[in-house]
N, C-alpha and C positions, 0 to 999 in steps of 0.2 A: 504494500500500500504506500502511495506517495503522500506522506504525512503533511508536507508543505502545501501541496495542492488542496488537501482536504481541510487544512486549517484556514486557508484563504477562502475556500467555499463557505466554511462555517462563519467566518467574519462577515461575508456578504449577506448570508441569511440573517444574522443577528441585526445588521444595519437595516435591512429591509423590514424586519419584524418591528424594530423600534420606530421606524418611519410610519408604518401602518398603525402601531399602537398609539402614537401621539399625533395622529392625523387630526388637524383642527377642524373636523367636520362639525358644522353647526354654528361656527363663528361667521358673522355676516361677510367679512372681507374675503375669507377663504371660499365660502360658498359662491360669492359673487365672481371671484376669479375663475372658478370652474365654469360658470355660465358664460363669462366673457370669452374664455378659451373656446368653448363650443360655438359661440356666435361668430368668432373670427374664423374658425375652421369652416363653418357653413358658408360664410361670405367668400372665403378663399376658394372653396370647391365650386361655387356657383359662378364667380367672376373671373377666376384665373386658371383653373385646371383645364377646362374644356377649350377656352378661347386662347389662352396663352401657352400653357405647357404642352398640350397635345400637338399643335403646329410646330412648336420648338423641338419636340421629340422626333417628329417626322423629318424636319430639316437636319437634325443631328444624325439620324439614321442614314439619310441620303448622303451626307458628307462622308460618312465612314464607308459607304459602299460605292458611290458613283464618282466621287472626287478623286482625281489622280493624286496619289500620295507624293509623287515627285513635285507636283505643283505646290502643295502645302509646304514642302521642304524648301522649295525655291523662293517662295514669297513670304513665308512666315516662320521658316525654320531658324535654328540658332545661327546658321551661317548666312542667312539671307541678308540682302541689302538693308541696313538699319533704317534708312530713311523711308523705304517702301514699307517694310514690316511694321514699324511703329506708326507711320503715317496712316496706313490702312486701319490698324487696330484702334488708334486713338480717336478717329472720326466715325467709327462704326455706329455710335450711339445716335448720330443724326439720322440714320436710316432705321435702326431698331429701337422702337419706343417700348422697351421691355423693362421689367423689374429685376431685382437682384436674383430672383428665383428662376425666371424664364430664361435668363441668359446662360444658366448653368448647363443645360443640354448642349447648347451651341458651343460653349467653351470646352466641354468634355469631348465633343466631336472633333474639333480642330486640334486639341491637345493630344488626343490619342492617335491622331493621324500624323503626328510628328511636328506640329508647330512648336517653336521654342517657348520656354517658360516665360521669357520676357514679353514677346508679342502676344502670347496667349493671355497673360495676366493683364496686359494693357487693354486687350479686348474685353476681358472679364470686368474690369473697372469701368471702361467707357460705355459699354453696352447700356447699362441702366442710368449712368450718370449724365450722359450728354444727350438729353432729349430736347429737341428744339422747342416743342410746345411747352414743356415744363420750364425751360429757361425763359421763354417769353412771358409765361404766366408769373414766374418769379419776379421778373422786372416790373410788370404792371402792378402786381399786388404788394410786393415787399420792397420795391424801390429799384431804380435803374442800376444803382451801385452794386447791390447784391446780385442782380441778374447778370451783369457783366462779370463780376468776380466769380460767380458760379460757373459761367461758360468757360472763362479763361482757366480757372483753377481745375476744372474737370479734365480739360484737354492736357494741361501740363502734368497733372497728377497721374493720368493714365500712362503717359510716357515715362515719368519718373519712377512710378511703382514698378513698371515693367523692367526698366533698366536696372533698378536696384535688385529685383528678384533674380534677374539674369546674372548679375555680378555675385550676389551672395551665394547662389547655388551653381556657380560656374563649373565646379568639378563634377557634380552630379549630372549636369547638362551635357558635359562632354561625353560621359558614358552613355547617356540616353541617345545622343546624336549618333554615336557609333552603331547602336542597335538599329536605328531607323535607316541609316545609310547602307547598312549591310544587308537589308532585306530588299526584295524586289518590289518595286512600286506596282500597285495594281493598275490595270489597264482601264482608262476612262471609257465611259459609254457615251457615244454620240460626240458631235463636234462641240467646240467651245460655245458657239452661239446657242445651240440647243440646250446645253447644260446651263448656260446663263439664264435663258428664259425659264427653264424649269425651276431653278432656285429663286429667281426673282419673283416668280408667281407665288411660291410658297411664302417668301418674305412679305409679299404684298398682302396675302391672306392674314398673316400674323399681325401686320401693321394696321390694316384697315379695320379688322374685326375688333381690335382693342383701342381704336381711336377714341380718346376721351372728349367729353363735351368741353369746349372752350369757355372762358369766362364771359366773353361777349357774344352777342347774337348776330354779328355780321363778320365779314372778312372770309378769306380763303379757308381758314381752319374750321370755321363753322359750316361752310359749304361742304367740306369733306365729311364733317361729322353728320350732316343731314343725309348724305348719300353713302355713308360708310358701308351699309349692307349691300347696296348695288355695286360698289367698288369691290367688295369682298366676293360677290357672286361672279363678277367679270374675271377677277383674278383666279377664282376656282375653275371657271370654264377654260381659261388659258392653261392652267395647271393640268386639267384633265386631258386636253388636246395634246399637250406636250408629252404626257405619259404614252399616248399612242404613237406620236411622231418619233420620240426618242428611245423609248424603253420597251417597245414591243407589246403594249397592252392592246388587246383587240378592240377595234372601233366600236363594235356593238356594245361592249361593256362600258366604254367611256360615254357614249351617247345615252345609254340607259341610265347611267349615274346622273348625268346632267338633267335628264327628264324627271327622274325621281326626286332630286333635290329641288327642282323648279316646282313640282307639285306640292312638296312639303312646304315650300315658302308660300305658295298660293293658299294653302289651307291654314297656315299659321303665320300670317304676315306680321303679327305683333309679338311673335315668339321666335326670333331669328335663330336662337340656339338649337331649336328643333331641326330645321333643315341643315344647320351646321353639323349637328350630331349625325344625321342621316348621311351627310357627305363623308364624314370621317369613317363611319362603318362601311360605306360602299367602297371607298378607296382602299380600305384595308382588305376587303374581300377580293376586289379585282386584282390587287397586287399579289395576294396570296395564291390566287388561281392563275397567275401569269407565269412568266419565265423565271429562271433561276435568279436573275438579278433583282427583280421586284420582290421575290420571296425573301431574299437576303436583306433587302431594305426594310421590310416589315419586321423581320426577326431582330435586326439591329435597333429599330425603333422601340420594340418591346424591351430589349435589353436595357436601353437608357431609361425607359419608363419605370421598370421594376427596380432599378438601382437608385433612382433619384426621388421618385414620387413619395414612397413611404417616409423617407427622411424629411422631406419638405413638410408633409402633413404633420408629422410629429413635432417638428420645429415650430410650426404655426401654433399648435396647441400650447407649447411651452411659452412662446412669445405672448400669446393672448392671455394666458394666466398671469404672467408677470406684469405686463404693461397695458393689457386690455385693448380695446378698439379705440379709434379716434373719438374723443368726447366721452369715453367711459374708462373707469379705473379697473386695474387688475389688483394684484397683491400690493404692488408699489403705488402709494398714493400720488396723485398728480401734484399735490402741494410740494412733495419732495423734489419732483422734477422741476417745478417752477423755481424753487429755492436754489437748486443746484446750478441752473443755467442763467441766473440773474447776473447782470453786469458784464464786464469784459475781461475778467481775470483769467490767468492761465488755467486755474482750476475749473472755472466755468466753461471755458473752451474745451478742455479735456473731457469733462463730464458730458458736454453736449455731443462730442464725437463718440463717446462710449454709448450714450443713449441711442444716438442715430445708428451706430453699428449693430446693436442688438435688437432694436425695434424693427418690425416689418413695415415697410412703406410700399404700398402699391403705387403705380405710376400716377403722378400728379397729386397724390394725397398729401405729400409732404408740405405743399405750399399752404393750404388752409390750416394745417396743424401748426406750422410756424407762425402764421398770422395770429393765431390765438396765443401762442407763447410770447410773441413780441408785445402784444397788448398787455400781457401779464408781467412785463418787466424783463424779458429776455434781451440780452445785448445783441448788437448786430454781428459782433465777432462770433459768439456761440451759434448764432443763426446760420452763418456761413459754414461753420465747422460741421453742424448737423447736416446741412445740405450736401456737403462734400462726402461725408461718411455714410449718411443714411441710405440713399438710393442704391449705393454700390454694395452694401453689406446688410445682412440680417441674420438672426440666429438660425433660421432654416437653411439659408445658403451656407453658413459656416459648417453645419453638420454634413452637408453634401460635399463641400470642398475637402473636408477631412478624409472622406473615403476615396477621393480622386488624387489629392496631392500628398496626403499624409499629414502628420501633426506639425512637423517643422515648417514646411512650406505654407501650410494654412495659417499657422500662428504668425509667421513672419509677414504674410500678406495682410492679415488683420491689423497687426501692429503698425505696419507702414501706413496704412490708410488712416488709422486713428491719429498717429503722431503728425502726419502731414496735414491732416484736417485741423488738428489743434494749432499748429504753427500758422496755418493760413488764417484761422479765426483770430488769433492774437494779433497778427499783422493788420488784418482788415479792421478789427475793433480799435486798434491804435490810430489808424488813419481816418476812420469815419466815426 
């Protein structure tokens, strides 16, 4: 018998027992935190899993199957041209209006295909941080200074975080590079333009289906919002046709899917998630009944989903119980948060970065939350610190990153984001 192993097991059992024994069930704050956790989980499942994560899983699966690995190594690999690699990674957020969780499947896809740690983490940060609509909303509601500082800071941080991660783990990256360069690159399916249209249509589906309502009722952003589901449908049709043109899906299957989705939309015009769900199921079926390439794509998509989704849902539960939903309290009282981020001290900026890093922010929700905090005495420096750390990190995303990068890389990435956000907040608070 391995006594050491058995003693460790006994210690775990004792700890779990005491946690259960002293569980504060019946106290209002604890009971409320459980309700808040379930509310946040329900909201996350309705608003983000289907429309955000599912398209992201499909895109990640397609990257791992249909993208030529040599192309990833050429443009995003450790030995790629730094200007191209970090330039592409740092501005990706202007196209992908995603949250810290939705970017994870895309990050995992390019990282496992051989992208360097530096460009991959630059993409990981920039994806949720550099959202054009969110930056415009920030400037209009919170002030032009914060809006500009957020835009400039997010681009610079994505590059700086990526470069620092590449430097800190340079030895490990050299070993990893050898592994990828020693393997044969997979053969791409279809020409460049066909692949480009295929991926662009999926990104368009992800982008338009999650297009948030702007603060004003006029302008181009509102026009897109008013027609978001029509634009999503057009993108879906292009995506379906590209499946037949590029990847050998039979025509009658594609046309049947388009007709079925159109009928679902006609019957449920006020419930667009229903035809969206029908489309997801139909695409999965026609891909699984297609050729070897489309089958591998669905299997890769499923691999990403089962690896990432349970951790995200568990993380949302924990985040909801600790901090609650916007406007609602979890275990941690809002008064503590207001007190912690008041003024422009280094402590306030650091705590704002920490709160932003662990709290879950859906796309655009950080702006009204900060508006309330600023009116309660939050300094402009901590506000910027939270804006730079919050969208790029969350407790759910940390749990997933740990399984992909391991403890050292995940901890270093989190620490860099928090420290850089703190420094930016202190500098901004001093100037303004």
